[in-house]
C-alpha positions in Angstrom: 72.6 149.7 102.4 74.6 151.9 104.7 74.7 149.0 107.2 76.2 146.5 104.8 78.7 149.0 103.5 80.0 149.6 107.1 80.2 145.8 107.7 82.1 145.3 104.4 84.5 148.2 105.3 85.2 146.8 108.8 85.8 143.3 107.4 88.2 144.5 104.7 90.0 147.0 106.9 92.8 144.5 108.0 93.5 143.7 104.3 93.6 147.4 103.3 96.0 148.2 106.1 98.2 145.2 105.0 98.7 144.1 108.6 99.5 147.5 110.0 96.2 148.2 111.9 95.8 152.0 112.8 95.5 153.0 116.4 91.9 152.6 117.8 90.4 156.0 118.7 87.6 155.3 121.1 86.7 158.8 121.8 86.2 159.7 118.1 84.1 156.5 117.7 81.9 157.3 120.7 81.2 160.8 119.4 80.2 159.3 116.1 78.0 156.8 117.7 76.2 159.3 119.9 75.5 161.5 116.8 74.0 158.6 114.9 72.0 157.0 117.8 68.8 158.8 116.7 69.4 159.3 113.0 70.9 155.9 111.9 70.3 153.2 114.4 71.4 150.3 112.1 74.7 151.9 111.4 75.1 152.7 115.1 74.8 149.0 116.0 77.6 148.2 113.6 79.9 150.8 115.2 79.1 149.5 118.7 79.9 145.9 117.7 83.1 147.2 116.2 84.1 148.9 119.5 83.2 145.8 121.6 85.3 143.6 119.2 88.4 145.4 120.4 90.1 142.8 122.7 92.2 145.4 124.5 89.3 147.7 125.3 89.5 148.5 129.1 86.5 147.8 131.3 85.7 151.5 131.7 85.3 151.9 128.0 83.6 148.5 127.5 81.1 149.3 130.2 80.4 152.7 128.6 79.9 150.9 125.2 77.4 148.5 126.8 75.6 151.6 128.0 75.4 152.9 124.4 74.0 149.6 123.4 71.3 150.0 125.9 70.5 153.5 124.5 70.4 151.9 121.0 67.8 149.3 122.0 65.8 151.8 123.9 65.5 154.0 120.8 64.2 151.1 118.7 61.6 150.1 121.4 63.5 147.0 122.7 63.2 147.9 126.4 64.0 144.4 127.6 67.3 144.4 125.6 68.1 147.9 126.7 67.6 146.8 130.3 69.9 143.8 129.8 72.7 145.9 128.4 72.4 148.6 131.0 72.7 145.9 133.8 75.7 144.4 131.9 77.3 147.9 131.8 76.8 148.2 135.6 78.4 144.8 136.2 81.5 145.7 134.0 81.8 149.2 135.7 81.8 147.8 139.3 85.3 149.3 139.8 84.3 152.5 138.1 81.5 154.0 140.2 81.7 157.5 138.7 80.9 156.0 135.3 78.4 153.5 136.7 75.9 156.3 137.5 75.2 156.7 133.7 73.6 153.2 133.2 71.9 153.5 136.6 70.2 156.7 135.4 69.2 155.1 132.1 67.8 152.0 133.9 65.6 154.4 136.0 64.2 155.9 132.7 63.1 152.3 131.6 61.5 151.6 135.0 59.8 154.9 134.8 58.3 154.1 131.4 57.1 150.8 132.8 55.4 152.5 135.7 57.9 150.9 138.3 58.5 154.1 140.1 60.0 152.5 143.2 62.6 150.7 141.2 63.3 153.9 139.2 63.8 155.9 142.4 66.1 153.2 143.9 68.4 153.4 140.8 68.4 157.2 141.0 69.1 157.2 144.7 72.2 155.0 144.1 73.4 157.2 141.2 72.9 160.3 143.4 74.9 158.9 146.2 77.8 158.2 143.7 77.6 161.6 142.2 77.7 163.3 145.5 80.5 161.1 146.7 82.7 162.0 143.8 81.4 165.7 143.7 80.2 165.3 140.2 77.8 168.3 140.1 76.5 168.0 136.5 75.7 164.3 137.1 73.9 165.3 140.4 71.9 167.9 138.5 71.0 165.4 135.8 69.8 162.8 138.4 67.7 165.3 140.2 66.2 166.2 136.8 65.3 162.5 136.2 63.7 162.4 139.7 61.7 165.4 138.6 60.6 163.4 135.5 59.4 160.5 137.8 57.3 162.9 139.8 55.9 164.4 136.6 54.8 160.9 135.4 53.2 160.4 138.9 51.4 163.7 138.5 53.0 165.1 141.6 53.9 168.3 139.9 55.0 170.3 143.0 57.7 167.8 143.7 58.7 167.7 140.1 59.2 171.5 140.1 61.1 171.3 143.4 63.6 168.7 142.1 64.2 170.3 138.8 64.8 173.7 140.6 67.4 171.9 142.8 69.2 170.8 139.7 69.1 174.3 138.1 70.5 175.8 141.4 73.4 173.3 141.4 74.3 174.2 137.8 74.1 177.9 138.4 76.4 177.6 141.4 78.9 175.7 139.4 78.6 178.1 136.5 77.8 175.2 134.2 75.7 176.6 131.4 75.9 173.7 129.0 73.2 171.5 130.6 71.2 174.3 132.0 68.9 174.8 129.0 67.8 171.2 129.2 66.7 171.6 132.8 64.8 174.8 131.9 63.1 172.9 129.2 62.1 170.2 131.8 60.8 172.8 134.1 58.7 174.3 131.2 57.3 170.8 130.4 56.3 170.5 134.1 54.5 173.8 134.1 52.7 172.9 130.9 51.5 169.7 132.5 50.3 171.9 135.4 48.4 173.9 132.7 50.3 177.0 133.7 50.8 177.8 130.0 51.8 181.4 130.3 54.8 180.6 132.6 55.7 177.6 130.5 55.7 179.7 127.3 58.1 182.2 128.9 60.3 179.3 130.1 60.4 177.8 126.5 61.3 181.2 125.0 64.2 181.5 127.5 65.3 178.0 126.6 65.2 178.7 122.9 67.2 181.9 123.5 69.9 180.0 125.4 70.1 177.1 122.9 70.4 179.5 120.0 73.2 181.3 121.7 75.0 177.9 122.2 74.2 176.9 118.6 72.6 173.8 120.0 70.3 173.2 117.0 69.0 169.7 117.9 67.8 170.7 121.4 66.6 174.0 119.9 64.4 172.0 117.5 63.1 169.7 120.2 62.2 172.7 122.3 60.3 174.3 119.4 58.1 171.2 119.3 57.3 171.5 123.0 56.8 175.2 122.6 54.3 174.6 119.8 52.3 172.3 122.0 52.3 174.9 124.7 51.0 177.8 122.5 48.5 175.5 120.9 46.9 175.1 124.4 46.7 178.9 124.4 44.8 178.8 121.1 47.8 180.3 119.2 47.8 177.9 116.3 49.6 180.1 113.9 52.6 180.4 116.3 52.5 176.6 116.8 52.6 175.8 113.1 55.4 178.3 112.6 57.5 176.7 115.4 56.9 173.2 114.1 57.9 174.1 110.5 61.1 175.7 111.8 61.8 172.5 113.8 61.4 170.4 110.7 63.9 172.4 108.7 66.5 172.1 111.5 65.9 168.4 112.1 66.3 167.6 108.4 70.0 168.6 108.8 70.5 165.8 111.2 68.2 163.2 109.6 66.1 163.0 112.8 63.2 161.3 111.2 61.5 160.4 114.5 61.1 164.0 115.7 60.4 165.2 112.1 57.4 162.7 112.1 56.2 164.0 115.5 56.3 167.6 114.2 54.4 166.6 111.0 51.8 164.8 113.1 51.2 168.0 115.2 50.8 170.1 112.1 48.3 167.5 110.7 46.3 167.6 113.9 46.1 171.4 113.9 45.1 171.5 110.3 42.4 168.9 110.8 40.8 170.9 113.5 41.0 174.0 111.3 39.1 171.9 108.7 42.0 172.1 106.3 41.7 168.4 105.4 44.1 168.2 102.4 46.9 169.8 104.4 46.1 167.7 107.4 46.2 164.4 105.5 49.4 165.4 103.6 51.2 166.0 106.9 49.9 162.7 108.4 51.4 160.9 105.4 54.7 162.8 105.9 54.6 161.9 109.6 54.0 158.2 109.1 56.7 158.1 106.4 59.3 159.6 108.7 58.3 157.6 111.8 58.3 154.3 109.8 61.7 155.1 108.4 62.9 155.8 112.0 61.2 152.6 113.2 59.7 154.7 115.9 57.1 153.4 118.5 55.2 156.6 117.8 54.2 155.4 114.4 51.4 153.3 115.7 49.7 156.0 117.8 50.0 158.5 115.0 48.6 156.0 112.5 45.6 155.4 114.9 45.1 159.2 115.1 45.3 159.4 111.3 42.8 156.5 110.8 40.3 158.2 113.2 40.6 161.5 111.2 40.0 159.5 107.9 37.0 157.7 109.5 35.4 161.0 110.5 35.7 162.3 106.9 34.5 158.9 105.6 37.7 158.2 103.7 37.6 154.5 104.5 39.7 153.3 101.6 42.6 155.6 102.5 42.1 154.4 106.2 42.5 150.8 105.1 45.8 151.5 103.4 47.1 153.2 106.6 46.0 150.3 108.8 47.6 147.6 106.6 50.9 149.5 106.2 51.1 150.2 109.9 50.6 146.6 111.0 53.4 145.6 108.6 56.1 147.8 110.2 58.8 145.9 112.2 58.3 147.9 115.4 54.6 147.0 115.6 55.1 144.0 117.8 57.0 146.1 120.4 54.2 148.7 120.7 52.4 149.1 124.0 49.0 147.5 124.5 47.3 150.9 124.8 48.6 152.1 121.4 47.5 148.8 119.8 44.1 149.1 121.4 43.5 152.6 119.9 44.5 151.4 116.4 42.4 148.3 116.6 39.3 150.3 117.7 39.8 152.7 114.8 40.4 149.9 112.4 37.2 148.1 113.5 35.2 151.2 112.6 36.9 151.3 109.2 36.2 147.6 108.4 32.6 148.0 109.7 32.1 150.9 107.2 33.6 149.0 104.3 31.3 146.0 105.0 34.3 143.8 106.0 32.5 142.3 109.0 35.0 139.6 109.5 38.0 141.9 109.8 35.9 144.3 112.0 35.1 141.4 114.3 38.8 140.4 114.5 39.9 143.9 115.4 37.0 144.3 117.9 38.0 141.0 119.5 41.7 142.1 119.6 40.7 145.4 121.2 38.5 143.7 123.8 41.3 141.3 124.5 43.8 144.1 125.0 41.4 146.0 127.1 40.8 143.0 129.3 44.5 142.4 129.6 45.1 145.9 130.7 42.2 145.7 133.1 43.7 142.5 134.6 47.1 144.0 134.9 45.9 147.0 137.0 44.0 145.0 139.7 46.9 142.5 140.0 49.3 145.3 140.8 46.8 146.9 143.1 46.3 143.6 145.0 50.1 143.2 145.4 50.4 146.7 146.7 47.5 146.2 149.2 49.1 142.8 150.4 52.5 144.4 150.9 50.9 147.3 152.8 48.9 144.9 155.0 51.9 142.8 155.8 54.0 145.8 156.7 51.2 147.2 159.0 50.8 143.7 160.6 54.5 143.4 161.4 54.5 147.0 162.7 51.6 146.1 165.1 53.4 143.0 166.3 56.6 144.9 167.1 54.6 147.6 168.9 52.7 145.0 171.0 56.0 143.6 172.4 57.3 147.1 173.4 54.1 148.4 175.0 54.0 148.5 178.8 51.1 149.0 181.2 51.6 152.7 181.5 51.9 153.4 177.7 48.1 154.0 177.3 48.1 156.6 180.2 51.1 158.4 178.8 49.6 158.4 175.4 46.3 159.9 176.8 48.3 162.6 178.7 50.3 163.4 175.6 47.0 163.6 173.6 45.5 165.9 176.2 48.6 168.1 176.1 48.5 168.1 172.4 44.8 168.9 172.3 45.4 171.8 174.8 48.3 173.0 172.6 46.0 172.8 169.5 43.4 174.9 171.4 45.9 177.4 172.5 47.4 177.7 169.0 43.9 178.0 167.5 43.1 180.8 169.9 46.3 182.5 169.2 45.7 182.2 165.5 42.1 183.6 165.9 43.4 186.5 168.0 46.1 187.3 165.4 43.5 187.1 162.6 41.2 189.4 164.6 44.1 191.8 165.3 45.0 191.8 161.6 41.3 192.4 160.6 41.1 195.2 163.1 44.4 196.7 161.9 43.1 196.4 158.3 39.8 198.0 159.3 41.6 200.9 161.0 44.0 201.3 158.2 41.1 201.3 155.7 39.2 203.8 157.9 42.3 206.1 158.1 42.7 205.9 154.4 39.1 206.9 153.8 39.5 209.9 156.2 42.7 210.9 154.4 40.9 210.6 151.1 38.0 212.8 152.4 40.6 215.3 153.7 42.4 215.4 150.4 39.1 215.8 148.5 38.1 218.7 150.8 41.5 220.4 150.3 41.1 219.8 146.6 37.7 221.4 146.5 38.9 224.3 148.6 41.9 224.9 146.3 39.5 224.7 143.3 37.2 227.3 144.9 40.2 229.6 145.7 41.3 229.2 142.1 37.8 230.1 140.9 37.7 233.1 143.2 41.2 234.3 142.1 40.1 233.9 138.5 36.9 235.9 139.0 38.9 238.6 141.0 41.5 238.8 138.2 38.7 239.0 135.5 37.1 241.8 137.6 40.3 243.7 137.9 41.0 243.3 134.2 37.5 244.6 133.4 38.0 247.5 135.7 41.3 248.4 134.1 39.8 248.2 130.7 36.9 250.4 131.8 39.2 252.9 133.3 41.5 252.8 130.3 38.4 253.4 128.0 37.4 256.3 130.2 40.9 257.8 130.2 41.0 257.6 126.4 37.6 259.1 126.2 38.7 262.0 128.5 41.8 262.5 126.3 39.6 262.6 123.2 37.3 265.1 124.8 40.2 267.3 125.6 41.3 267.1 122.0 37.8 268.0 120.8 37.8 270.9 123.2 41.0 272.2 121.8 39.8 271.8 118.2 36.6 273.8 119.0 38.6 276.7 120.5 40.8 276.8 117.5 37.8 277.0 115.2 36.5 279.9 117.2 39.8 281.7 116.9 39.8 281.2 113.2 36.3 282.5 112.7 36.7 285.7 114.8 37.3 288.8 112.8 40.3 291.1 113.4 38.6 293.7 115.7 40.4 294.7 118.9 37.7 293.3 121.0 38.0 290.2 119.1 41.7 290.2 119.6 41.2 290.4 123.2 39.0 287.4 123.1 41.6 285.6 121.0 44.2 286.4 123.5 42.1 285.0 126.3 41.2 281.9 124.4 44.9 281.3 123.6 45.7 281.7 127.2 43.0 279.1 127.9 44.5 276.7 125.4 47.9 277.1 126.9 46.7 276.1 130.3 48.1 272.7 131.4 45.5 271.9 134.1 43.8 269.3 131.9 47.2 267.5 131.5 47.5 267.4 135.3 44.1 265.9 135.5 44.9 263.4 132.7 48.2 262.4 134.4 46.5 261.9 137.7 44.0 259.5 136.2 46.6 257.7 134.1 48.9 257.2 137.1 45.9 255.9 139.0 45.4 253.3 136.3 49.1 252.6 135.6 51.0 253.6 138.7 54.4 252.2 137.7 54.3 253.0 134.0 56.3 256.3 134.0 58.9 255.1 136.5 59.5 251.8 134.8 59.7 253.3 131.4 62.3 255.9 132.6 64.3 253.3 134.4 64.5 251.0 131.4 65.0 253.8 128.9 66.9 256.7 130.6 67.2 258.8 127.4 63.5 259.5 127.3 62.4 263.1 128.3 59.2 264.0 130.1 57.5 265.0 126.9 58.5 261.6 125.4 57.0 259.8 128.4 53.8 261.9 128.0 53.7 260.8 124.4 54.1 257.2 125.3 51.1 257.5 127.8 48.9 258.4 124.8 50.2 255.4 122.8 49.6 253.2 125.9 45.9 254.2 125.5 46.0 252.8 121.9 45.2 256.3 120.5 45.8 256.7 116.7 48.4 259.1 115.3 45.6 261.4 114.2 44.0 261.5 117.7 47.5 262.1 119.3 48.1 265.0 116.8 44.8 266.6 117.6 45.4 266.3 121.3 48.9 267.8 121.3 48.0 270.4 118.6 50.6 269.1 116.2 50.5 267.9 112.7 50.0 264.2 111.8 53.6 264.1 110.3 55.0 265.5 113.5 53.3 262.7 115.5 55.0 260.1 113.3 58.3 261.8 113.6 57.9 262.0 117.3 57.2 258.3 117.5 60.2 257.5 115.4 62.6 259.6 117.6 61.3 257.9 120.8 61.9 254.4 119.2 65.4 255.5 118.3 66.0 256.6 121.9 64.8 253.2 123.0 67.0 251.5 120.4 64.0 249.8 118.7 63.3 249.5 115.0 60.2 247.4 115.0 56.7 249.0 115.6 55.4 245.7 116.9 58.2 245.4 119.5 57.7 249.0 120.5 53.9 248.5 121.0 54.5 245.2 122.9 56.9 246.9 125.4 54.3 249.7 126.1 51.6 247.1 126.6 53.7 245.0 129.0 54.7 248.0 131.2 
């Protein structure tokens, strides 16, 4: 409908404008054509024909339009027509070599898909020469990228990686970031073919990041489809389905039915292997609907895959519907023999299980015919290659025979001998180097082991020293505790001694003789020898206690220090009162005054200071 509307609009435009035809804007028309190439091919053809109908169109733009015609026919599977228009574009652009490289690159893609790699490389070499001549770096990077694709198809993956990296390097040097994500995607595709899925996954994620930053939604969606296939190889089916669903949402904005169909088919395939059959078949239906609408060549191979799935689940009636509908689509006649073969084999199994032997026989016959055709094509090509190789070698031998002289064989033998000697010397040198490296490695390993042993020995020694120091510290601590207990016991004995004397004094009567005794006992009590003995023992145990206490708290008197020594021994107020022959209240008062001199209010802080000194 859209096609007829555009034709009507173009035919009536002269009447609408009343003879005043508006200026032809080729750039705007080309932009519109490129946007519609994948989404609306019929409408695209109308626009291309309209562009070519312009009599004043210069050759540069006419050649570019023929190139667009080639892209259009390539998208609908008409490779022969595409090739025709690409060649026509090259003819028209003979005076515009810088533009000529575009159809040359597109022709190389067709030859690549046909397996004609030599012809494909010939076109790319010519295009590369033009790009370098006119210093067109983006075009040069694109051509190197297509060479990489050729090597990827030929399964020469190392060369494929080398060429795409060359293209990436050119774009980086030029600071051209617009085309860079496409080359990154191609590099990721190559690594996926090489089954280096981890690296390919990282590359796809980098591409997605760059495309999202550029708001390039179409290429972002295409990359999501490739990313899904990569993570599926890594058994990450949930991530694959999430990526495919996201791609479908984006592609709907652009009506890109072909890639929407591809995404649905992949979801269907995942769901089938997860035994989620209803979801799988629904997605296959959606895929075929989209691919048929887009008139895509992929419709047949997806249909074959769908029929195989239906046959496995014995849904033969549904399979018959898929087969009949697929063979009616217009693009079916342009599908490759391999894709038709797969569908015919699947269809034969369906007809066989529905007791339609006649149709089964027809499809089996078609499959065998296609298989024989493919088998004949391969040996023919191989024969041609062998003949060309043989002729080339024969011509080479004839040319060499004319140039060879009598002394050539001798020189060749001498050269061979020298080369052999050189090989031997090189081999010996390599062996010697290897032995030296091995010896160096052995010595280094031995030194490392010795160093490890030395470190282990030092570690054990340090550990033993630590244990010894710990034991020594524990012994000293125990000795100090024992001496402190002994000192406290001594102080308590002195206190007990004084209490006993006081009791004797109180019990004595008031006689003169007794008075004399009292006097002597009082004199005995007033003797300070026991304090000197106590101080000697205490200073032995805590030699720096008195000096440290006086230095830190200069207001303390000697009596205050003596009082603190008793507190240091953890004696109670009652025991200190008994020892100093003072009341319990006086002991508390004394302790309070000492704290005041030390400018302390908290008992815990006071006791902690005495313990630490």
